[in-house]
N, C-alpha and C positions, 0 to 999 in steps of 0.2 A: 755093068747091067745096065742097058738104056733102056730109057721108057718110051713107052710111044705118044704118039705130039696129042692123042686123045688126053692122055694122062697128065702130060707136062701143061696143054691146056687146062685142065680142073686143077692141077696145083697152084697154076700162077690165077685161075680166077680163087680159089680160097685163100691166094696170098693176099691179094687184094680186100675182100672184105675182111680179114685179121687184120689188114693198116687201118680199113675203115672203121672198124670196131674197136681197135686201140684208138685211132685221134676222138673220135665221139666218148670215149670213155674217159678220157684227157680234158674234152670239155668240160664234162659231165662232172668231173675231180675240181676242174677251176670254179665251179659253179656253185660247186658244195662248198668251198673255202671262201668264196667272195658272202655264202649264206653265214658260212659261220663266225666271220668276220662283222656283217652289220649285224646277229646277234649280240655279240660280247660289246658292240656301242650302243644298240637296242640297251641291252642288262645294266650296264653302265646308267644309262640315263634313266632306266626305271629305278634304280640303288638310289640316284642321287636324289628323285625327284619322290618318288612314294617312302620307301622304306627308311631312310636316311630322318626326314624332317616326323616320321610316325616314331621311331623308336625314339629322336628326342625328344616329343610329346610324352611319349609312356614314361622316360625316364623325370622330364621336368613334372609330370602330372604325380606317379607314386615313388621317385625316390628320393627326386630332391627337396621337398619339405623333410624326411626325414633327417636327411643330412644337415640341412639346414639347422630343424632342432639342435643333432647333436653337433654341430659344430658351436654352437651360441650358447650349450648349455656348457659343455668342457673350456669354454672363454671364461664365461660366469664362473664356473665353479675355480678357474686358474686366478681371476682376478681377483673374486672374494673371499675365498678362502685359503687356500696358497701363498698366492703372496704377500697377503697382511700375516699371517703364519710365519712367513721363512723373514721378513723383514721384521719382526718381534723378537725371535729367536738370534738373528745376526746382532741386531740392536742391544740385548743383552749380553751376550758374549763381548762386544765392543765394551760394555758397560763394565763388566766385568773386569776387563783387561786393561781400562783406564784406572781403574779403582785401585788394580795389583800394582799398579805400576806408581803411582800417587804413593801406594803403603812403602813400597821400596823405594820410594824418592826423600821419604820423611823418616826410615831408617839411614838413608844415606844421611842426609843431613843432621842426625843424632839427636831427633825428634825423637823418636821413640815409637810406641806405641798409644795410639788415642783411637777411640770411637769415630767409625764414619761419620759425615753428615747424610743420613740418610735421603733428605729431599734433594741435597744438592747432585747423589748418585740416581736418583730415582727420573730429577729432570735429565742428566745426562740420557738415561736410558730410552727415556720417550725421544728425546732428539736423534740418537743413532738408531733406532727404531724407524723413526720416520723417514728420518733419509736412506735408508736401507730399503725400503716399502717403495718409495719414488723411483730408487733408483734400477730395484729389478720389476715394476709396474713397465718403468719407460722401455724396458730391455724387452720385456715379453709381450708387448702391445704390439713392437714393428714386426712382430712373426707374423706372416700372414701364411694361409694355405694356398700353396703356387700350384698353379695346374700342373695334373701330373703329366697329360699327355692328351690320348684318345683315351674315352672310354668306354664301359660297357657295352654301348650302343654301337661304337663302331667297332668294335672287333665283332657283335654279329651280324651285324651289314657284310663285313667282309668275309664272315664264315657261310654269308647264305648268298653274298655274290660268288665266291669259288663253286661253291654247291650247283648252282646254275648253272657258273659257265662250263662244270664237270659235266652236268646233266646233256648240255647241249653239244658237248665234244661225245659224247658218248652217243646221244641221240643220233648225230651224223655220221659216225664211222660205224653203227648198226644199218642205216640207211645207204653207207657206199659198200660194207664189205658184201661178197656176194661168193657162191661156189668156186673153188680152183678152179672147176672144167669150164668158168666161161670166162675167166681172165686168160689173154693173151702173154708170151711169155716177154721177154723183154727182146732176146731176139729175136726183128721178125725175120720170118720165114726166108731159104731164099731161094732161089730162084731153080729149079730143075735141072740138073747137068745134060747139056743137049748134047 
């Protein structure tokens, strides 16, 4: 079946219009992609310049004092209560060990059982306790809390940035989407057979 010249001419005209529309849509998509890229850059700048400083300021104002107080209190309890108690226990245990060794040595030498000198062992116990306390204190004072990495503010900033980026992408998608009837198929219309 052949088409009349008039129909062929109309089909060529329609094909040119479809190609023109396709080219204009491609330009529009490229411009939208550029806008989306720029929006991402601006979002990064906004996060860096506005959100991050405010989150840091909020942390320093509200959370940091309590964190510092708890670290100070924990360190004080450790240094003032736990270390001296542990030193006293270790010193007493070493004193008892030393007394047992002295008694064993006396039995081995054939001197028999005699009453221990309480002052001598009290002095040794104090010496061992002081030594153990000093050693444990020096080991624990070297432990400083290390920065773990990103804090709560950084996580919140990342979440807000991701949400904003998704919002920009969704808005661009809504803007660029159209009814199916307005889009031209990927294959351009072929010229009518002559």
